[in-house]
N, C-alpha and C positions, 0 to 999 in steps of 0.2 A: 404119776410120772416119775421116772428115775432120771434126774438131772445129773449130768456128768461133765467133768472137765477132763480133757484127754489130750494126748499128743498124737497127731496124725500127720505123717509125712513131714516130720520136723517142725510142725506148727502146733501151738497150744490152741485148742478150740473148745467150745462147749456145745452141748446138745442133749439128746435124750436117748437112753438105752431102751430099745424095743426088742424083746426076745434076744436073738443072737446078732442084732445089728445096732448101729448107732446112727441116729439122725443128726447130721451136722447143721447146727444153727448159726454158727459164727458168720458164715458167708452170706446168709440170707435174711437175718434179722438184725436190724441196726443195734439193738440193745444187747446183743449176744456176743459182745467182744470179750467179756469176762463174766464169771458167775456173779461178782459183786454188781456189775452194771445190769445184768439180766434180772437179778432179784430186785434191784431198785426200780425197775420198770413195772413191777407188780403184775396186776391182772392183764395188762396189755401185752406184756412179754409172754406170759403163759398162753394167752389166746393165739398169738402169732405162732408159737411153737406147736400148739395143737393143730393149727391149720397146716403147718409144714409136715407134721406127722401124717395127717390125713391125706396129704398129696401122694404119699408113698415114694417120694423122691429124696435125693440127697442122702442116701444111706450107704454106709460101708459096713463090712463085717466087724463085729466086736473084736475078733481076734487080730484085726489089722490095726488096732489102736492100743496105746498104752494109757491105762487109766491113771489119772493124777488125783490128788485130794480134790474133792468137789469145790472147796473154797481154798484157794492157794495161800492168800495172805489176808485173813480177816482182820478188821480193825481191832477186834477184841477176841481173845481165845481164853475163856475162863473155864476152870474146872471146879467141881464141888467135892469136898472131902467128907468122909464119914456120913454117908447118906443111906447106907443099908445096915439094919440092926445086926446082922450076922457078921458084917465086916467090923463094926464097932466092937462087937464081942471078942473077935479074934485079936484086935489091937489092944484091948484092955482100956480103951478110952471111955470117957463119959459121952452120953448122947448130947449133941450140941443143942442149945436152945434156939439158935439161929443158923441159917445156912452158912457153911464155912467155905467161902470161895477163895481161890488163888488164881494167879495168872500163869499161863504158859505162853512163852514168847512164840510168835507166829513163825519164826525161822526154824522151829523144830518140826514143822508139818511135812509129812510125806504121804504118798498115796498107797493104795493096796498094791502089793507086789514089790515095793521098794524095800531096801534093806535097812533094818534097825542096827545101828552100830553099838557094839560094846566098847566103851571108851577105855583107853589104856590106863586111866587114872582111877578106875573103880571096877570091882568085880561084883557089885551089888546092884545090878540092873534088873528091875522088876517090871512086870506087866500089870495092867489094870483094864479089863474089858468093860466098856461103858457105852450106854446110849448117849448120843449127842444130838442137839437140835440147833437149827440155824435160824436166825431172825430174818424175817422178810419185810418188815415195815419199820420205819423210823418211829420210835415211840418213847414215851416217858410217862410215869405214874399210871401204869396199866393195872387194872383190877384183875384178880384171879379169874373171874368169870369171862373176861374179855381177852385173856392172855393167848388163848388158842388162835385168835385172829391175827396175831403178829408173828407166828411161827411159820416159816416157809416150808420146813420139812425136817426130816430126821436122817441121821447117818450113824456110823459106828466110829468110836474113838478108842484107841489104845493109849491110855494115859501112862506111857512108859516113864518110869521113875528111877533115878539113881538114888538109892536109899540113904547112903552115907551123906551125900550132898544135900538131900532133902532135909536131914536133921540138923544141918549146920545153921539154919535160920528158921524162925517160926513162920515165915511167909511161904516156905517150901519152893519158891520160884526157881532157884537155880537147879535144884534136883529134878524139877519137872520140865526143864527147858533145853536140855542137851540137844544138839543137832540130831535129827532123825527120830526124836523121841515123841513125835506127835502124829502117828498114823491116823488118817481119816479116810473113810470111804466105805464101800467102793464107789458109792454115788450118794446123791441126796434124794430121798424118797419124799415127794411132796406130801404135805399134811393131809390132804384129802384122801390119800391112800392108807393112812394110819389113823382111823377115827379114835382109837384109844391107845395112846402111847404108854399107858400105865398098866398094860396087860400083855407084855411081850416077853417071851423067853429069851434069855441071854446066856450064852455058853462060851467058854474060852478053853481052847486046847493048846498045850505045848507039845509039839509033835503029835502023837496019838493019845496023849494023856489028858483027860478032861480035868481041868483045874477049877473052873468056875461054872456054876449051874444055878441060875436064879430067875426071877421074874421081876420086871420093872415095877410091878405093883407093890413090891416090898420097900420101895424108896420112902424115906421119911418125909422129904420135901419133894413134891412132884414137879413136873416141868412148868406147869402154870404158876405154881407158887414161886418158883425160881424167877420167872419173868417178872412177876409182881414185885418181888423183893428187890431185885437188881434195878428195876426201872424207877424205884424210889430214889436211888442214888445217882443214876447216870442215864443218859440217853442211849437207848439201844438202837443199833443201825443195821440195815440189810447186810447180811454176810457175817455178822457176829456169831461166833460159835460158843455154845455152852455145853460142856460135858457134865453128865449128871451123877457121877460117882460110881464106884465099883462095889460089887458084892464080895463075899468072903472067897478065899481060895488064892490069895496073892502069894507069891513065892516067899516073901520075907517071913511068913508065918508057918511055913512048912517045916517039917523035921525029917531029914536035913533041909536046909534052905533050898528053895526052888528057883534061884535066880537064873536069868537067861544066860545062855552060853552060845558062842558061835557054832553054827551048824544046825541049830534048832529052827523050827518054824512055829510061829504063833498065829493061831487062827481064832477069830472071834465071830460068832454068828448071832444075829438078832432076828427074831421072827419078823417077817414082812419087809425086812430091809435087805439082808443078804449076808455076805461073808467078807470080812477084812482079814487078809492074810499077808504076813510079812516074814521073810527069812531074817535070821539073826547072823551077823558077821562081826569079826573083829574090826575095830576102827582102822580104816586104811591109813597108811603112812601119809598119804596126800592130805588127809584131814588135819595133819599136825603143822601145816605150813603157817608161818607167822603172818604172812601177807597172802591175800587171795586175789589173783588177777581178775 
């Protein structure tokens, strides 16, 4: 199933994308008031949505909705750095002994089709096409062999990074968390639709130029190992988003540099999931207000 959060007639709703239509769940399933609530409902929520889909009712054309990030404000939004050997090679860094996680603030999240802003304070805005997964069950101390049971599904992340701000601190957080720099989507594909998340082609284009082309099987730490490692330190909760790292081909390592510029469109495709596409624009003057009403 493709679970989606979307705007329809001025209201944020969730549901399932079926071919060229969207089944609206929010008005018909009690737990479907948000993606976080729906995922927390577990198997009961999924079964109710399956029944709604089978009814053939409560559908609207996909073109009549605006897709948002599948999870709007996750409790945790974590990224993994240096997880593909070819990316490590292009950065000149050493292969990490342990997974290198960092936080992205959830206020950076946008959906497919929304604009990525190039901030006025930096010209070093970069892209990172990544597979991301979303936790579906509250869990702690999960073993690697059980980790697949707590993953609700998979989506695409663009770990947009302001490179000069990233290097100002070893935690990377500020450079990873600018507003609009966390595109997610276009939807969340449930785990049963992706039996092997470690054999998916991932490609990133800037306009029509293919910049990244890899397979998730190249990851040093796989999704299940990430769950096991993180859950030793913290309780993972439904809706938590973990992005799994980027392969080689980032703009900072191109000659000349391939940083994002207004007027470009960045498109990331992952096999079995779909396409996350976002235009790039200059930061609007409205974004510079000291106070936001």
